[in-house]
C-alpha positions in Angstrom: 0.4 10.9 20.8 -2.5 8.7 19.8 -5.1 10.1 18.1 -8.3 8.8 18.5 -11.7 10.1 16.0 -14.9 9.0 17.2 -17.5 9.2 14.9 -16.3 12.2 12.8 -18.2 13.5 10.0 -18.6 16.1 7.6 -21.3 17.7 5.3 -20.9 20.1 3.2 -24.0 21.6 1.9 -25.2 20.8 -1.9 -24.6 23.0 -5.1 -27.2 21.9 -7.1 -30.3 23.9 -6.4 -32.5 21.1 -7.5 -30.9 18.6 -5.1 -31.3 20.1 -1.3 -28.8 17.2 0.4 -25.9 17.5 1.4 -23.1 16.0 0.4 -21.2 14.0 3.1 -17.2 14.0 2.7 -16.6 12.2 6.0 -19.3 9.9 7.0 -18.8 8.0 10.7 -15.1 8.1 10.8 -14.3 6.0 13.6 -10.7 5.0 14.3 -8.1 4.8 16.5 -4.1 6.1 15.7 -1.6 4.4 17.9 1.2 6.3 18.8 4.3 6.9 16.7 2.8 4.9 14.0 2.7 6.0 9.7 -0.9 5.3 8.7 -1.8 5.6 4.9 -5.3 7.2 4.1 -5.9 5.1 0.9 -8.3 5.6 -2.1 -9.8 7.6 -4.7 -9.9 10.9 -5.4 -13.1 12.5 -3.8 -13.2 9.8 -0.9 -13.0 11.9 1.6 -9.2 11.4 2.7 -8.2 14.8 2.6 -11.1 16.2 4.1 -10.6 14.0 7.1 -7.0 15.4 7.3 -8.3 19.0 7.3 -10.3 17.8 10.1 -7.5 16.6 11.8 -5.2 19.6 11.4 -8.7 22.1 11.7 -8.9 23.5 8.9 -12.6 22.1 9.0 -14.6 21.7 11.5 -16.8 18.8 12.2 -20.7 18.4 11.6 -19.8 15.9 14.2 -17.7 13.8 16.6 -14.7 14.0 18.1 -11.2 14.1 17.9 -8.6 13.5 20.3 -4.8 14.1 20.6 -4.1 11.5 23.3 -6.4 12.7 26.1 -6.8 15.8 24.9 -10.9 16.7 23.1 -8.9 19.1 20.2 -12.3 19.2 18.2 -12.7 22.8 18.6 -9.2 24.0 19.3 -7.9 26.8 16.8 -5.2 24.8 14.2 -2.5 27.0 15.3 -2.7 25.6 18.6 -3.1 22.1 18.1 0.7 21.0 17.6 0.5 19.8 13.8 2.7 19.5 11.1 0.9 20.1 7.7 2.8 19.1 4.3 0.7 20.2 1.1 0.8 18.5 -2.0 1.9 22.0 -4.0 4.7 22.5 -1.3 3.0 25.9 -0.3 6.5 27.5 -0.4 6.9 31.3 -0.3 8.6 32.0 -3.3 10.6 35.6 -1.6 12.2 33.5 1.1 15.3 31.5 1.0 15.1 27.8 2.3 16.2 28.8 5.9 13.4 31.2 6.6 10.9 29.1 5.1 11.8 26.4 7.8 12.0 29.2 10.1 9.3 30.7 9.4 6.8 28.6 11.9 8.9 29.4 14.7 9.2 33.4 14.0 5.2 32.9 14.9 5.8 31.6 18.3 4.9 34.2 21.4 5.2 34.6 24.9 7.3 32.1 26.9 7.9 29.8 23.7 9.0 32.8 21.8 12.9 32.1 20.6 16.1 33.5 20.6 17.2 34.2 16.4 19.8 31.7 17.5 18.6 28.9 18.8 16.2 29.3 15.9 18.7 29.2 13.1 20.4 25.7 15.0 17.0 24.1 14.7 16.4 25.1 11.6 19.8 23.1 10.5 18.4 20.4 12.7 15.9 19.8 10.6 17.5 20.2 7.5 20.5 17.7 8.1 17.7 15.6 8.7 15.9 15.5 5.1 19.6 16.4 3.9 19.3 19.8 2.2 21.6 21.8 4.7 24.1 22.7 1.7 20.8 24.6 0.8 19.8 27.0 3.2 20.3 30.1 1.4 18.4 29.1 -2.0 15.3 30.3 -2.8 12.6 27.9 -3.9 12.7 28.8 -7.6 16.4 27.4 -7.2 15.2 23.8 -6.2 13.8 21.0 -8.0 11.0 19.6 -7.3 12.1 16.6 -4.5 14.1 19.7 -3.2 11.3 22.0 -2.3 9.5 19.1 -1.0 12.2 18.5 1.4 12.0 21.9 2.8 8.5 21.8 3.2 9.0 18.4 5.3 11.8 20.5 7.0 8.9 23.7 7.8 6.6 21.3 8.8 8.8 18.8 11.6 11.1 22.6 12.8 8.2 23.0 15.6 8.6 19.1 16.8 4.4 18.6 16.2 2.7 16.3 18.0 0.9 15.4 14.6 2.3 15.4 11.0 0.1 15.5 8.1 0.6 15.0 4.7 -1.5 15.0 1.9 -0.4 13.6 -1.3 3.0 15.0 -0.9 4.6 13.1 -3.9 1.9 13.4 -6.8 4.3 16.6 -8.1 7.4 13.7 -8.7 8.7 11.9 -11.3 8.7 8.0 -10.5 12.3 7.9 -9.3 12.2 10.6 -7.4 8.7 9.5 -5.9 10.5 6.4 -4.4 13.5 8.0 -2.9 11.3 10.5 -1.6 9.0 8.2 0.4 12.0 6.1 1.3 13.1 9.5 3.2 9.6 9.9 4.9 9.8 6.4 6.3 13.5 7.0 7.7 12.2 10.5 8.9 9.1 9.3 10.3 11.4 6.6 12.2 13.2 8.8 13.3 11.8 11.2 14.8 8.9 8.6 16.5 6.0 11.6 15.5 2.7 10.1 14.7 2.1 10.8 10.9 -0.8 10.3 8.9 0.0 9.9 4.8 -2.9 10.6 2.2 -2.4 9.2 -1.4 -4.4 7.6 -3.8 -1.3 5.6 -4.9 -1.8 2.1 -3.2 2.0 1.2 -3.9 2.9 4.2 -2.2 0.3 3.5 0.8 1.6 0.1 1.3 5.1 1.1 1.0 5.9 3.0 3.8 2.9 2.5 5.9 2.8 0.4 9.0 -1.5 0.2 8.3 -3.3 1.6 6.0 -7.1 3.2 6.3 -9.1 2.5 3.0 -11.6 4.6 2.1 -14.8 5.1 -0.2 -17.3 7.6 -0.5 -16.4 9.1 3.1 -16.8 5.9 4.5 -13.8 3.5 5.7 -13.7 0.3 4.5 -11.3 -1.5 5.8 -8.4 -0.9 8.4 -5.4 -2.7 8.8 -1.3 -3.5 8.0 -0.8 -3.4 4.4 0.1 -6.8 3.7 -3.1 -8.2 5.8 -5.5 -6.0 3.7 -3.8 -6.8 0.2 -4.3 -10.8 1.4 -8.0 -10.6 3.0 -9.9 -7.6 1.3 -12.9 -7.5 2.9 -15.2 -6.3 -0.5 -14.9 -5.9 -4.4 -13.7 -2.4 -3.9 -10.5 -3.6 -1.9 -9.4 -6.0 -3.9 -9.7 -3.7 -7.1 -7.8 -0.9 -5.1 -4.8 -2.6 -4.1 -2.6 -4.3 -6.1 -0.5 -3.7 -9.5 -1.5 -5.2 -11.6 -4.8 -4.7 -10.1 -7.0 -8.3 -9.3 -8.3 -9.7 -12.1 -11.9 -10.1 -11.6 -14.4 -13.1 -13.6 -18.6 -13.7 -13.8 -18.2 -16.8 -11.7 -20.5 -19.6 -10.2 -20.7 -22.2 -7.5 -21.9 -25.3 -8.4 -21.2 -28.3 -6.2 -18.5 -26.9 -3.9 -16.5 -26.2 -7.2 -16.3 -22.6 -8.7 -16.5 -22.8 -12.5 -15.4 -19.7 -14.9 -17.3 -20.1 -17.8 -18.1 -23.9 -18.4 -14.5 -24.7 -16.4 -14.2 -26.1 -13.4 -11.4 -24.1 -11.9 -11.1 -24.7 -8.0 -12.5 -26.2 -5.2 -14.5 -24.0 -2.7 -15.7 -26.2 0.2 -18.7 -24.8 2.0 -19.9 -22.3 -0.8 -23.3 -22.5 -1.8 -24.7 -22.5 -5.3 -24.5 -19.1 -6.2 -23.8 -16.4 -8.8 -20.4 -14.7 -7.7 -17.7 -12.9 -8.8 -14.4 -14.0 -8.7 -11.1 -11.7 -8.2 -7.8 -13.8 -9.2 -4.3 -11.9 -8.2 -1.9 -11.8 -11.1 0.7 -13.9 -9.1 -2.2 -16.1 -8.7 -1.8 -18.0 -11.9 0.5 -20.7 -13.0 0.7 -22.3 -16.9 0.2 -25.4 -16.9 -1.0 -27.2 -20.3 -2.9 -29.0 -17.8 -4.3 -26.1 -15.8 -7.9 -26.1 -15.1 -8.4 -22.2 -16.5 -8.2 -21.6 -20.5 -7.1 -18.2 -21.5 -6.7 -17.0 -25.0 -2.9 -15.7 -25.5 -2.6 -11.7 -26.6 0.8 -11.5 -25.6 4.0 -12.3 -23.7 5.6 -9.1 -21.9 9.3 -10.2 -20.7 10.1 -7.8 -17.6 13.5 -9.4 -16.8 12.8 -11.4 -13.2 9.0 -12.3 -14.1 6.8 -12.6 -17.2 3.5 -11.2 -18.0 1.0 -13.1 -19.7 -1.5 -11.3 -21.2 -5.0 -13.3 -22.2 -8.3 -12.5 -22.6 -11.4 -14.3 -21.2 -15.5 -13.6 -22.2 -15.7 -14.0 -18.5 -13.0 -11.4 -17.7 -14.3 -7.8 -16.3 -11.0 -6.7 -17.0 -10.0 -5.5 -20.7 -7.0 -7.9 -20.7 -5.9 -10.0 -18.0 -2.7 -9.8 -16.9 -0.8 -13.0 -15.0 2.6 -12.7 -13.5 4.5 -15.9 -13.6 8.5 -16.5 -13.0 11.0 -16.0 -15.9 12.1 -19.4 -15.9 8.4 -20.1 -17.7 8.3 -21.6 -21.0 5.1 -19.9 -22.9 4.1 -20.9 -26.7 4.2 -17.1 -27.6 2.8 -18.1 -31.3 0.4 -20.3 -29.7 -3.9 -19.4 -29.7 -4.5 -20.1 -25.8 -2.9 -20.8 -22.6 -4.3 -23.1 -19.7 -3.5 -22.1 -16.1 -3.3 -23.8 -13.0 -5.0 -21.0 -10.1 -3.4 -20.9 -6.2 -6.9 -21.4 -4.6 -5.4 -18.9 -1.7 -4.8 -16.2 -4.7 -8.8 -16.6 -5.7 -11.4 -14.2 -4.1 -15.3 -15.3 -3.9 -17.7 -11.9 -3.6 -21.5 -11.8 -3.3 -22.9 -10.7 -6.5 -25.1 -8.3 -5.2 -23.1 -6.8 -2.1 -19.8 -7.3 -3.0 -18.9 -8.5 0.2 -16.1 -11.1 0.4 -17.5 -14.7 0.7 -14.8 -16.9 3.0 -14.1 -20.1 1.2 -12.6 -23.1 3.0 -9.4 -24.3 0.9 -8.5 -28.1 0.1 -5.1 -29.0 -0.1 
């Protein structure tokens, strides 16, 4: 099911008596979601991603704009008629019902020609339970399940009607780290098996990047960038996107371009052909540093963290916005842990320049 959001805007009245202007939660949101894809809505708390999800499922009415499911305008269609499955952050299971009864519940509300027999409902419930691997837990109640199992029940309940669209609002935030990893892999598997267009809301960029076909990065209700996860990571459109994606985060410096060279402090770090002389923000991804005694950038060594397959070199620099600069290098790299300073060669394709005022990306031509 293709979904089209056409200039979607949602305003809420201000609760501040002195400030009468409305609060804009979603601002002119325009985006086409391809059929059968998993889309990650990504952004910090308060950016409007959950509001966008509630507009899609019909729990909120847009202030302006249109929502289309395929060719159908569903903007004013009640939530129960949209064919949407919703998975909430807090599971929202009925504690007095068994797993089977929780899964079947949406089917019991079908009326008229859509009404199903008990046998058919039981069969459908078992099918989705097997899909999410909880078919052995059908007679348990939510209190007898782990957090991961409860989340699977919530997913099964959303899938049992085979919705046209599956919406997930931070479904993994209540799980521990290992279970989050396992469950997100399950969500991806289920989405591929069913082919249901799925929108996955999260503030966890690693989560979104690992399972999404495309990600939509939001800030203050406004779309910042849309694209495939790796493309957005490799080509951030502005400083916000660059800082939001990546773990460890990108290292940001106050820098200056002079004579088509990028200076961090007094050191010319790389050539930036085609960029006019100006002050800039320079972002360097953690994997963009190579320990090299003759390198162009010197930093104060704080510590070396051995992670097994790689090493994190933790340093400081007077021009850095980050409290500590984290550089990820190969485990074969030799670093003198007793040294006061360490020098780096910088990979040009891991460096991004941003305008000092607008924070928009400044393109430059890499030299070979």
